[in-house]
TORMIDO-375773 format. One line per field, with one value per residue (C-alpha): x, y, z; residue in one letter. Coordinates in Angstrom, 1 decimal, padded with zeros to 4 digits. Layout:
X: X,...
Y: Y,...
Z: Z,...
type: A,...
This chain:
X: 010.7,012.7,011.3,013.0,014.4,016.6,018.5,018.7,021.8,023.1,026.1,023.9,021.8,024.9,026.3,023.0,023.0,026.6,027.8,030.9,031.2,028.5,028.8,027.0,025.4,024.3,021.1,021.2,018.0,016.5,014.9,017.2,015.4,016.0,019.9,019.8,020.6,019.5,021.8,021.2,023.3,024.1,025.4,029.1,031.5,032.1,032.6,030.6,030.1,026.5,025.9,023.0,021.8,021.3,017.6,016.9,016.8,017.8,016.9,019.4,018.1,019.8,019.1,020.0,018.1,020.1,019.9,021.8,022.6,025.0,025.9,029.3,028.1,024.3,024.8,025.7,023.1,020.1,018.9,015.8,014.5,011.7,011.9,014.6,015.9,015.4,017.2,016.1,019.1,018.4,021.1,021.3,024.5,027.4,030.1,031.2,030.3,030.1,027.0,027.6,025.2,025.5,023.7,021.9,025.0,027.0,028.7,029.5,027.2,028.6,030.4,028.9,030.6,027.8,028.6,026.1,026.4,024.5,021.4,022.7,019.6,017.5,020.4,020.6,016.9,017.1,020.1,018.1,015.2,017.2,020.0,018.5,020.9,024.0,026.1,027.1,028.1,027.5,029.5,030.0,033.4,033.7,031.1,031.1,029.9,032.1,030.8,032.5,031.7,031.7,029.1,028.2,028.8,030.3,026.7,025.6,028.7,028.0,024.4,025.4,027.9,025.3,022.8,025.4,026.1,022.5,023.0,026.7,027.6,031.3,032.0,031.6,034.5,034.4,035.9,033.7,035.1,033.5,033.3,033.7,035.9,036.7,039.4,038.5,040.5,039.6,040.6,040.2,040.7,041.5,041.2,041.7,042.1,043.0,042.8,043.7,043.6,044.8,045.0,046.3,046.4,047.8,048.6,050.9,051.0,053.4,052.8,054.9,056.7,060.2,061.3,062.7,061.1,057.7,054.6,054.2,051.3,051.7,049.5,050.0,053.7,054.5,052.5,055.5,057.4,060.7,059.3,057.3,060.4,062.5,059.9,059.8,063.6,063.7,064.4,061.5,061.4,058.5,056.6,058.0,055.2,056.4,054.9,054.8,055.0,055.7,055.0,056.0,056.1,056.9,055.2,055.9,053.5,055.1,056.5,054.5,055.9,053.9,055.2,052.8,053.6,051.3,052.0,050.2,050.2,048.3,048.9,047.2,048.0,046.8,047.5,046.3,046.4,045.5,046.2,044.8,045.8,044.7,044.8,043.6,042.4,040.7,037.1,036.9,040.5,041.7,044.2,045.8,047.7,049.9,051.3,053.2,055.7,056.2,057.0,059.2,057.5,059.5,057.6,058.4,058.3,057.5,061.0,061.0,063.3,062.7,061.9,060.9,057.6,056.7,053.3,052.2,050.8,049.7,047.0,045.9,043.4,042.1,039.3,037.7,035.7,033.1,031.7,028.0,025.5,025.1,028.6,027.6,030.6,030.1,032.9,034.0,036.6,038.5,040.2,042.1,044.3,046.7,049.4,051.8,050.4,053.3,050.9,050.1,053.1,053.4,056.5,058.1,060.0,063.3,062.7,061.6,058.7,056.4,054.0,050.5,048.7,045.7,043.6,040.5,039.1,036.1,034.8,031.9,030.3,028.8,027.6,028.3,028.6,031.6,032.8,030.4,031.6,030.6,031.6,031.8,033.0,033.0,034.1,033.6,035.0,035.0,036.6,036.5,038.2,038.3,039.6,040.3,042.6,042.7,042.9,039.6,037.5,040.2,039.7,036.0,036.6,035.4,038.3,041.0,040.2,041.8,045.2,044.5,043.4,044.5,042.3,043.0,041.0,041.7,039.7,040.5,038.6,039.1,037.4,037.9,036.2,036.8,035.7,035.7,035.5,035.5,036.3,036.2,039.5,041.4,045.1,046.6,049.8,052.9,053.7,050.6,051.7,053.9,055.9,056.4,060.1,059.4,058.6,062.0,065.3,068.6,070.5,073.9,076.9,076.2,072.6,073.5,076.6,076.0,072.2,071.6,068.9,068.1,066.0,066.9,064.8,065.0,063.7,060.2,059.0,060.2,056.7,055.4,058.2,057.7,054.1,053.1,051.5,050.6,046.9,043.9,044.3,042.5,039.0,035.6,032.6,029.1
Y: -018.8,-019.7,-022.4,-025.7,-026.4,-029.4,-030.6,-034.4,-035.4,-038.8,-038.3,-037.5,-040.7,-042.8,-041.5,-042.3,-045.8,-046.6,-047.7,-045.5,-041.9,-039.6,-035.8,-032.6,-031.8,-028.2,-027.6,-024.1,-022.0,-021.8,-018.4,-015.4,-013.3,-015.7,-015.6,-018.4,-022.1,-025.3,-028.1,-031.8,-033.7,-037.3,-039.3,-038.7,-036.1,-033.4,-029.7,-027.4,-023.6,-022.3,-018.8,-017.1,-013.5,-011.3,-011.3,-014.3,-018.1,-021.4,-024.9,-027.7,-031.3,-034.4,-037.9,-039.3,-038.1,-035.9,-035.6,-032.4,-029.0,-026.3,-022.9,-021.3,-017.7,-017.2,-013.5,-014.2,-016.9,-018.5,-022.1,-024.0,-027.5,-028.2,-031.9,-034.5,-034.1,-030.4,-027.3,-023.7,-021.3,-017.5,-014.9,-012.2,-010.2,-010.4,-012.8,-016.4,-019.1,-022.9,-025.2,-028.6,-031.5,-034.7,-038.0,-040.0,-041.8,-038.6,-039.2,-036.1,-035.9,-032.6,-029.4,-026.6,-023.2,-020.6,-017.3,-014.5,-011.8,-008.5,-009.0,-007.8,-008.9,-006.2,-003.8,-004.4,-003.8,-000.5,000.6,-000.1,002.0,005.0,005.1,003.7,003.2,003.2,000.0,-000.6,-004.1,-005.4,-008.2,-009.5,-009.9,-011.6,-009.6,-006.5,-005.1,-004.3,-001.7,-001.5,000.0,003.5,006.0,009.2,011.7,012.2,012.8,009.4,007.8,009.3,008.2,004.6,004.7,006.2,003.5,000.8,002.0,001.3,-002.4,-002.8,000.0,000.6,-002.4,-000.8,-001.0,001.5,000.5,002.7,005.4,008.5,008.8,011.9,014.9,015.4,018.0,021.6,024.7,027.8,031.2,034.0,037.7,040.1,043.7,046.5,050.3,052.6,056.4,059.0,062.8,065.1,068.9,071.0,074.8,076.3,079.8,081.2,084.7,086.4,089.9,091.9,095.1,095.9,095.9,092.4,092.5,093.6,091.4,088.7,087.1,083.9,081.3,078.2,077.5,080.5,079.5,079.2,082.2,081.2,080.6,083.9,085.9,084.1,084.9,088.6,088.6,087.2,083.5,081.4,077.7,075.9,073.3,069.8,068.5,068.1,070.9,071.4,075.2,077.9,081.7,084.1,087.9,090.6,093.9,096.7,099.4,101.8,099.9,096.8,094.0,091.3,088.1,085.9,082.4,080.2,076.5,074.4,070.7,068.6,064.9,062.4,058.7,055.8,052.1,049.4,045.7,043.1,039.3,036.4,033.1,029.9,026.5,023.0,020.5,017.1,016.9,016.7,017.7,021.0,023.3,026.5,029.3,032.2,035.0,037.3,036.6,036.1,038.9,038.1,039.0,038.7,037.0,035.8,032.0,030.4,030.9,034.6,034.4,036.3,034.1,034.9,033.8,034.4,035.5,035.3,038.3,038.8,037.1,033.9,031.3,028.0,026.1,022.6,021.7,019.0,017.9,017.2,015.9,017.8,019.3,021.5,022.5,023.0,025.3,025.9,028.7,031.2,034.2,037.1,040.0,041.3,043.9,045.5,048.8,051.0,053.6,051.4,050.3,048.2,048.8,046.0,046.3,045.7,048.8,046.9,048.4,045.9,047.2,046.0,044.1,045.2,042.2,041.8,038.3,036.3,032.8,031.4,028.3,028.7,026.4,027.1,025.3,024.9,028.3,030.4,033.2,034.8,038.0,036.5,039.6,043.4,046.3,050.0,052.1,055.9,057.5,061.3,063.1,066.9,069.0,072.6,074.0,077.6,080.2,080.5,083.6,085.0,082.2,083.0,086.6,087.0,087.0,087.9,084.7,082.6,083.8,082.2,078.7,075.7,073.3,069.9,067.1,063.6,061.4,057.7,055.5,051.8,049.4,045.7,043.0,039.2,037.3,033.5,031.3,027.5,025.1,021.3,020.4,017.3,016.8,017.7,016.9,018.7,020.0,022.1,024.1,027.2,028.7,032.5,031.9,030.4,033.8,035.3,034.4,035.6,038.0,037.1,039.4,041.3,042.0,043.1,045.2,046.5,047.0,047.3,044.6,042.8,040.1,038.1,038.8,035.5,032.1,030.6,033.2,036.2,037.0,037.1,039.3,041.8,042.4,045.8,045.4,049.0,050.0,048.4,045.1,042.8,041.3,042.5,041.0,041.7
Z: 009.1,006.1,004.0,004.2,000.7,000.0,-003.0,-003.0,-004.9,-005.8,-003.6,-000.5,-001.1,-001.6,001.7,003.5,002.2,003.2,006.6,006.6,008.0,006.7,005.9,006.2,002.8,002.1,000.3,-001.4,-001.5,-004.9,-004.4,-005.3,-002.7,000.2,000.1,002.8,002.9,004.6,005.8,005.7,008.1,007.6,010.5,011.2,012.6,009.9,009.9,007.6,007.4,007.6,006.4,008.1,007.3,010.3,011.5,009.3,009.9,008.3,009.1,009.8,009.3,010.5,009.2,012.7,015.8,018.1,021.9,022.7,021.0,022.0,020.5,021.5,021.4,021.9,021.2,017.6,016.8,018.6,018.2,018.9,018.0,015.7,016.1,017.1,013.6,012.8,014.2,013.7,013.6,013.9,013.1,015.7,015.3,012.7,013.7,013.8,016.3,016.4,016.6,018.1,017.6,019.8,019.5,022.2,023.4,023.4,020.1,018.0,015.0,013.5,014.3,012.2,011.9,011.9,010.2,010.7,008.0,007.3,005.3,001.9,000.1,001.7,001.4,-002.3,-002.7,-000.8,-002.9,-006.1,-004.7,-003.4,-006.0,-009.2,-012.1,-009.9,-010.6,-006.9,-006.0,-002.5,-000.9,002.5,004.1,007.4,009.5,007.3,004.0,001.0,-001.6,-005.0,-008.4,-010.0,-009.0,-010.8,-008.0,-004.6,-003.2,-004.3,-002.9,000.5,000.3,-000.3,002.6,004.9,004.0,004.4,008.0,008.8,008.1,009.2,011.6,011.7,009.4,005.9,003.4,000.6,-002.7,-004.8,-007.1,-008.6,-012.3,-014.4,-013.9,-010.2,-010.3,-009.7,-010.7,-008.7,-010.1,-007.6,-008.4,-005.6,-006.5,-004.0,-004.4,-001.6,-001.9,000.7,000.7,003.5,003.8,006.6,007.0,010.1,011.1,013.7,015.1,017.5,018.8,021.3,022.0,020.9,024.5,025.2,028.6,027.2,027.0,024.3,022.6,020.5,018.9,016.8,016.2,018.3,021.3,023.6,025.1,023.5,020.1,020.1,021.2,018.6,015.9,016.8,016.8,013.2,014.0,012.7,013.3,011.5,013.5,013.7,011.6,008.0,005.8,002.1,002.2,004.7,004.2,006.9,007.2,009.8,010.4,012.9,014.0,016.3,019.2,018.5,016.2,014.4,013.0,010.9,009.6,007.4,007.0,004.4,003.5,001.0,000.5,-001.7,-002.3,-004.3,-003.7,-006.1,-005.4,-008.0,-007.5,-009.5,-007.9,-009.5,-007.8,-008.6,-006.1,-006.1,-005.1,-001.3,-000.8,000.7,-001.1,000.1,-001.6,-000.2,-002.3,000.0,002.8,006.4,008.9,012.0,015.3,018.5,021.4,024.9,025.6,028.9,030.2,029.4,026.4,023.2,020.3,016.7,015.2,011.6,010.6,007.0,005.1,001.5,-000.5,001.2,-000.2,001.2,-000.4,-000.5,-003.6,-003.9,-007.2,-006.9,-009.5,-012.7,-012.6,-009.6,-007.5,-003.8,-002.6,001.0,000.9,003.0,001.4,002.9,001.9,004.6,004.6,007.1,008.6,009.6,011.1,014.0,016.0,019.2,021.3,023.3,026.6,024.7,022.6,019.5,017.6,015.8,013.1,013.0,010.2,008.1,007.2,005.1,005.3,004.2,004.7,002.8,001.1,-002.3,-005.1,-008.8,-012.1,-014.3,-015.6,-013.4,-011.2,-008.0,-006.3,-002.8,-000.9,-001.3,000.8,000.4,003.2,003.4,006.4,006.9,009.7,010.3,013.2,014.1,016.8,017.9,020.6,022.6,021.7,019.3,016.8,016.6,015.3,011.7,009.2,011.7,013.6,010.9,012.2,015.6,014.4,012.4,010.4,008.8,007.3,006.0,003.7,003.3,000.8,000.3,-002.2,-002.2,-004.2,-004.6,-007.6,-007.8,-010.9,-010.7,-013.6,-013.9,-015.4,-016.6,-017.3,-020.6,-022.5,-021.3,-024.8,-024.7,-021.7,-021.8,-019.0,-018.5,-019.1,-022.5,-023.8,-022.8,-024.4,-023.0,-025.3,-026.7,-026.5,-029.6,-028.7,-025.2,-025.9,-029.4,-029.4,-025.6,-025.7,-022.5,-024.3,-027.4,-030.5,-032.2,-031.4,-031.1,-028.7,-030.7,-032.0,-028.4,-027.2,-030.0,-029.0,-027.6,-024.2,-023.7,-023.6,-022.0,-020.4,-017.8,-017.9,-018.7,-016.9,-018.2
type: M,T,A,R,I,F,I,A,S,A,L,A,F,G,M,L,A,S,T,G,P,L,A,V,V,P,A,Q,A,Q,S,S,Q,S,E,T,Q,S,L,R,I,S,N,G,S,F,S,Q,T,L,S,V,P,M,N,R,A,V,V,V,D,S,D,A,P,F,A,E,L,S,I,A,N,P,G,I,A,D,I,S,T,L,S,D,R,S,I,Y,V,L,G,K,A,P,G,R,T,T,L,T,I,L,G,A,N,G,N,L,I,A,N,I,E,V,Q,V,T,P,D,V,A,E,F,R,E,R,L,R,Q,I,L,P,G,E,P,I,E,V,R,T,A,N,D,G,V,V,L,S,G,T,V,S,S,I,N,R,L,N,A,A,L,E,L,A,E,R,Y,A,P,G,R,V,S,N,L,M,S,V,G,G,T,Q,Q,V,M,L,R,V,R,F,S,E,V,Q,R,N,V,A,R,N,L,S,S,S,L,A,M,G,S,A,N,P,M,G,S,L,L,G,S,G,G,F,S,S,V,D,S,A,R,D,A,L,G,G,T,I,S,P,S,T,T,Q,R,A,G,V,I,S,G,A,L,G,I,G,G,V,Q,F,Q,V,M,L,E,A,L,E,T,S,G,L,A,R,T,L,S,E,P,S,L,I,A,L,S,G,Q,E,A,D,F,L,A,G,G,E,F,P,V,P,T,L,N,D,R,G,Q,V,T,I,E,Y,R,P,F,G,V,E,L,T,F,T,P,R,V,L,E,G,D,V,I,N,L,I,M,Q,A,S,V,S,S,I,D,P,T,T,V,A,A,T,G,A,G,V,Q,I,P,A,F,R,R,R,Q,T,S,T,T,V,E,L,R,D,G,E,S,F,A,I,A,G,L,L,Q,D,D,F,R,A,S,T,R,G,V,P,W,L,S,E,I,P,I,L,G,A,L,F,R,S,A,E,Y,Q,N,D,Q,S,E,L,I,I,F,V,T,A,H,L,V,S,P,T,R,G,E,A,L,M,L,P,T,D,R,V,R,L,P,N,E,S,E,L,F,L,Y,G,R,V,E,G,Q,S,G,P,A,A,E,V,S,R,Q,D,F,R,G,S,Y,G,Y,V,M,D
């Protein structure tokens, strides 16, 4: 029970001695830990606000004896009598209600507005214990708690809000701010190399008699009767598959003619992709980036009509940074590299062919400090395919069997790696920034027509434009 502490003022004693209307006089608690108050009521009808912390009590004293008490909402505050002049008021739930005090003859002694607020005294004590050194101010507003001040990190801000929810669930107003640098620049490096090598060697053999009605034997490109007869007649048609080189020859032994054709193909390719997007976002906010394009894809809607949907492809990046204590950056990110794959095609009923997409994607959460880097994803893929085709039994003959079979193989290699570097950044003056177009000046008529220059050679960026960019470039990471 809260101690009954009163402040006897000259005004209160003067009102008690007079015969006119008397008032409700608050007596504030002298203890800083109590945060409660007592009320002393002098005879008369007067309204006064009584603040009661939740789960704590105050005492209301009346100079005149009362006969009846009523509380408008017993769910907010509970009352009990200590004597015919003292009332015990207990705060139960945040809110406002009215306490009415009536005298013996039914006259109104006082109407007291009771406001039950969260117990901020205990809340402040817990904040000092859990988050020492954080200048967080706690106030009550109506039936809620208001937090203000500047905290050192987003983690401590979330801890203060979580603790406040224990004391005022759903009634916490956050006016706090986070000090320090809270903007994060993310620099991501996508590097991918694709290599492919394919070799194909096929042989075709046609053998038959000079008589057009004689027997024929054909393999490879001459496997059909017509192609074998045309080959023996001198008309050679290479296979429909594109070949880099064709060698053919004819031989006749007596009445038997031979036609041999060798087709060879060797392909090699190299694809290199390098992208370095940079993006800045505020701590706790999401940012996304796309360097590529959108591909139209026809689809059918609910009414059977063909509509166009656009699907993005290229280098995509989405990340959400959170700055923690000690300049530690918590990073939730999704990164992907996609491209159109013309080797895989889906045909629609309308005769439209839609190419497929190749997509390499990663989604992860990492923590790193300012300026540190991570290799968050890597891919090393090596595909090897080999096949042979030939005439049964004849293709197995040593040496001569090579004329009755074809062989091919294909080797595809792909290497992909993604580096991530995070920096805490702050704004700078616009004069310190340089655009890519600042380094290029348009030529005048004489420079363009007389000297054939496509860029001007004078101006503040001339020294940059005269630099030789040939040779090694890029980044080196130890």
